[in-house]
Every structure is written in C-alpha cells, then in structure tokens.
C-alpha positions in Angstrom: -19.5 -55.6 5.4 -21.6 -57.9 7.6 -24.5 -59.8 6.0 -27.9 -58.4 7.1 -30.1 -60.7 9.0 -32.6 -62.7 6.9 -36.2 -61.7 6.7 -37.1 -65.2 7.9 -35.0 -67.5 10.1 -32.9 -69.9 8.1 -33.0 -72.9 10.5 -31.6 -76.3 9.5 -34.3 -78.8 8.4 -36.9 -76.0 8.2 -37.5 -75.3 4.5 -41.2 -74.4 4.4 -43.0 -71.9 6.6 -44.8 -74.7 8.4 -41.6 -76.4 9.3 -40.1 -73.1 10.4 -43.1 -72.4 12.6 -42.8 -75.8 14.2 -39.1 -75.4 14.8 -39.5 -72.0 16.5 -42.5 -73.2 18.5 -40.5 -76.2 19.9 -37.6 -73.9 20.8 -39.6 -71.1 22.5 -42.4 -73.2 24.0 -41.0 -76.6 24.9 -43.2 -79.1 26.8 -46.6 -80.7 26.5 -49.6 -78.9 25.0 -52.2 -77.5 27.5 -54.8 -80.0 28.8 -58.4 -79.5 27.8 -60.7 -77.8 30.3 -63.2 -80.1 32.1 -66.7 -80.0 30.8 -68.2 -79.5 34.3 -66.7 -76.8 36.5 -67.8 -76.0 40.0 -67.0 -72.7 41.7 -64.5 -72.5 44.6 -66.2 -72.0 47.9 -63.5 -69.9 49.5 -62.9 -67.7 46.4 -63.6 -64.0 47.2 -66.2 -62.5 44.9 -64.9 -60.2 42.2 -65.6 -56.6 43.0 -66.3 -53.8 40.5 -63.2 -52.0 41.8 -61.0 -55.0 40.8 -62.1 -54.6 37.2 -61.6 -50.9 37.3 -58.1 -51.1 38.7 -57.1 -53.8 36.1 -58.4 -51.7 33.2 -56.8 -48.5 34.5 -53.3 -50.2 34.4 -53.7 -51.3 30.7 -52.4 -49.0 28.0 -55.1 -48.1 25.4 -52.4 -48.0 22.7 -51.0 -51.6 23.3 -51.2 -53.8 20.2 -54.0 -56.4 20.5 -53.7 -60.1 19.9 -55.8 -62.5 17.8 -59.1 -60.9 19.1 -58.1 -57.6 17.4 -59.8 -55.7 20.2 -57.7 -52.8 21.6 -57.8 -52.1 25.4 -59.5 -48.8 24.6 -62.6 -50.7 23.5 -62.8 -52.6 26.9 -62.3 -49.3 28.7 -65.2 -47.7 26.8 -67.4 -50.7 27.4 -66.7 -50.5 31.1 -67.7 -46.8 31.2 -70.9 -47.4 29.3 -72.0 -50.8 30.8 -69.5 -51.9 33.5 -71.6 -55.0 34.4 -70.7 -56.6 31.0 -67.0 -56.9 31.8 -67.7 -57.7 35.5 -70.2 -60.5 34.9 -67.9 -62.4 32.4 -64.8 -62.0 34.6 -66.6 -62.9 37.8 -67.5 -66.4 36.4 -63.9 -67.1 35.3 -62.5 -66.0 38.7 -64.9 -67.9 40.8 -64.4 -71.1 38.9 -60.6 -70.7 38.6 -60.5 -71.3 34.9 -58.5 -69.7 32.1 -60.1 -70.8 28.8 -57.9 -72.2 26.1 -59.4 -69.6 23.6 -57.9 -66.9 25.9 -54.4 -68.4 25.5 -54.3 -67.9 21.8 -51.6 -65.4 20.8 -50.0 -63.7 17.9 -46.2 -64.1 17.9 -43.8 -61.9 16.0 -40.3 -63.2 15.4 -37.5 -60.6 15.5 -33.8 -61.1 15.0 -31.3 -60.2 17.7 -28.9 -57.7 16.2 -25.2 -58.5 16.0 -25.5 -62.3 16.0 -22.7 -64.0 14.0 -25.1 -66.5 12.6 -28.9 -66.7 12.1 -29.3 -70.4 11.6 -30.2 -71.0 15.3 -33.5 -70.3 17.0 -31.6 -68.6 19.9 -30.6 -65.8 17.4 -34.2 -64.6 17.4 -36.7 -63.4 20.0 -40.5 -63.3 20.2 -42.9 -60.6 20.8 -46.1 -62.3 22.0 -49.4 -60.4 21.7 -52.0 -61.7 24.1 -55.8 -61.2 23.7 -56.7 -58.1 25.5 -59.6 -59.6 27.5 -57.1 -62.2 28.8 -54.9 -59.3 29.9 -57.7 -58.0 32.1 -58.1 -61.3 33.8 -54.4 -61.7 34.2 -54.1 -58.3 35.9 -56.9 -59.3 38.4 -55.3 -62.6 39.2 -51.8 -61.2 39.6 -53.1 -58.6 42.0 -54.8 -61.3 44.1 -51.7 -63.5 44.1 -49.5 -60.6 45.0 -51.6 -59.8 48.0 -51.7 -63.4 49.2 -47.9 -63.7 48.8 -47.3 -60.6 50.8 -49.6 -61.7 53.6 -48.1 -65.2 53.7 -44.6 -63.9 53.8 -43.7 -65.7 50.5 -41.7 -62.8 49.0 -38.0 -62.3 49.7 -37.2 -58.9 51.0 -34.8 -58.4 48.0 -37.6 -59.2 45.5 -38.2 -56.2 43.2 -39.4 -57.5 39.9 -43.1 -57.6 39.1 -44.1 -55.9 42.4 -46.1 -52.7 42.5 -44.1 -49.8 43.7 -40.7 -51.5 43.0 -38.7 -51.4 39.8 -35.3 -52.3 38.3 -33.9 -49.1 39.8 -34.8 -50.3 43.3 -33.1 -53.6 42.6 -30.0 -51.7 41.4 -29.9 -49.5 44.4 -30.3 -52.5 46.8 -27.5 -54.4 45.1 -25.2 -51.4 45.1 -25.9 -50.8 48.8 -25.2 -54.4 49.7 -21.9 -54.4 47.8 -20.7 -51.1 49.3 -21.7 -52.2 52.8 -19.6 -55.4 52.6 -16.7 -53.6 51.0 -16.6 -51.0 53.8 -16.3 -53.9 56.2 -13.2 -54.9 54.2 -14.9 -58.0 52.8 -14.2 -59.3 49.3 -17.3 -59.2 47.2 -18.2 -61.0 44.0 -21.3 -60.6 42.0 -22.7 -63.2 39.7 -25.6 -62.6 37.2 -27.3 -65.8 35.9 -29.4 -66.1 32.9 -31.3 -69.4 33.5 -33.4 -71.2 30.9 -35.6 -74.0 32.2 -36.2 -76.7 29.6 -39.3 -78.9 30.1 -38.9 -82.5 29.2 -41.4 -85.4 29.0 
C-alpha cells in the first residue's frame, strides 16, 4: 500500500517551518524581490481616465464566492460598496491607474501548499503545487489593466491568430478545435503531422 503524502513537505535541509517556507518560496518564486515604489509619482499624460463602466465591468466578472487573500475582504463586499457608493472604488482605482503603480501592499498573498497526487516521492518541491490567494482589491485593479492591455494588443496586432488563452470569448475548447482542424487539414493533403506539447519553466537568475 502506497504511503500517503505528508501533511507538510519533507524537503532536504528544511527542518523547521521557516526553513520549509524559504525552500518553497525559492522554488516557486525565483528571482530578486520587488523594488520599492518611488516616493514621488507623477501621473502619465497619455493615460486614459478611468471610467465608471471600467470598474463596473471588472466587478461584474469577479465571483462573490472566491476566497479572499490577506485582506480577508470577499468580492461581495466590494460589489456592495460599489452599489451604495460607487465613487469610493472609482476614486482609489483612478489614482492607481493614472500613476501606473501597483502598491507592494497589494502584492501580498496567502499561499496554500497542496501535494500533487501520485508522486513517487514528496521530498522535492516539484511534488507540490501552490494555490495563491490575492487581495480582492488587487484583483479589481488587475481586471481593469488586463482589459486595457488586451484592447491595445488587439489594435496593435500583437496577438497571434492562434492565441486562445486569456482572451475574452475564447477558451481551451477553441484551442482544441483549432488544433484539430489544422491537423486534419494537413493530413487530408497527405502530409505527415507531428504535435509537440511543451511545458516550459523559466528560471530567473541573477
């Protein structure tokens, strides 16, 4: 009978919880720590002003039942605040958007370590995965900026016509249908077709 996964990862050289936390952090988040924000920030001249509809659309796409991060504020609270006093959310977000800043306090997260089932050994960080819970106010800002970047990418022609992930109106099913169509089209022309799926991990080094 296979040994069940440990409640806590058993990594070499990580005996205490602090050592374990550091080992997992270095594995999942390699690279240098974020730089501090400048004390004096000036707004960007060409930045479009944040409209009330931008905030409403971002809030509408957030699930009220998603688990919150360190702020312990569910999305349902921000939705209710927007219904009662929409200017509160808008005024705070407008300043962040116009100055192009994402405060370090918004980047704080709660991370939950889960074991990957079926692994032969649980003495490696790769045998575990993380669920990262972001602060909900940060999620609103992220939705707004993603929407703006997506619009700019479409207008500038930066998106490949095969791109499906993280685009509104397209999903994994669309990617599957596109890939299947391309393969069958080439096979009907009596071409030999090979498909390669790559799982690429980028490691940041100093």
